[in-house]
C-alpha positions, 0 to 999 in steps of 0.5 A: 328413707331407703331405696332398694333395687332387686335383681337376679330373678328369672327362670330356673329348672327344679334343683337349680340355683339362683342368687338374688341381690338387693342394692340399698341406698339412702341410709347407713346400710349397717344400721338396719336389718334386711329381709327377704319376703316372697309372694306367690300368685293369689297368696300373701307375702311371706317371710323368707329370711332376714339378717341383722345389720351387722350380719352376725345373725340370720333367720330363715323360714322353715320352708327354705332352711338348709337351701337358702342363705342370706348374706350382706356386704356392708363394706363395699356394695351395700347389698344383701344377697339371697342364695337359693339352692335346690329350688323347687316349684313351690319357690316360684314367687315374686321376691321382695327385699326390705329394710328393717326399722332397726338393726334387729331381725324382724319376720313380720312385714310391719317390721320393715319400712322400705321395700324393693319393687320385687323380682320374679323367680320361676322354677320349672319342673 
């Protein structure tokens, strides 16, 4: 079992940046992919980005491509990050990190077995 704790959410102005962090514990961190999802009020949880266990490959939703960057620190911090730039109101959501079932990237929530509690990001215009 993997325990995940997100941090970094908050209020940010449109056009601004924010970095989310997700600290993992409980299993060898590099053995599994990590992902970020988000859920806006009244909407389903949707894929944002994912990265392989080694960190060699990443994948993004079209809505965030070119603005968001996922990365991970396997060596020291067992943490995955989501750098979010040029934020807009449509990015307002609760952001969740998730641990994958294998080293390979997944984009569907069923491909992840452990979830953080979520962190709220609100973008003001």
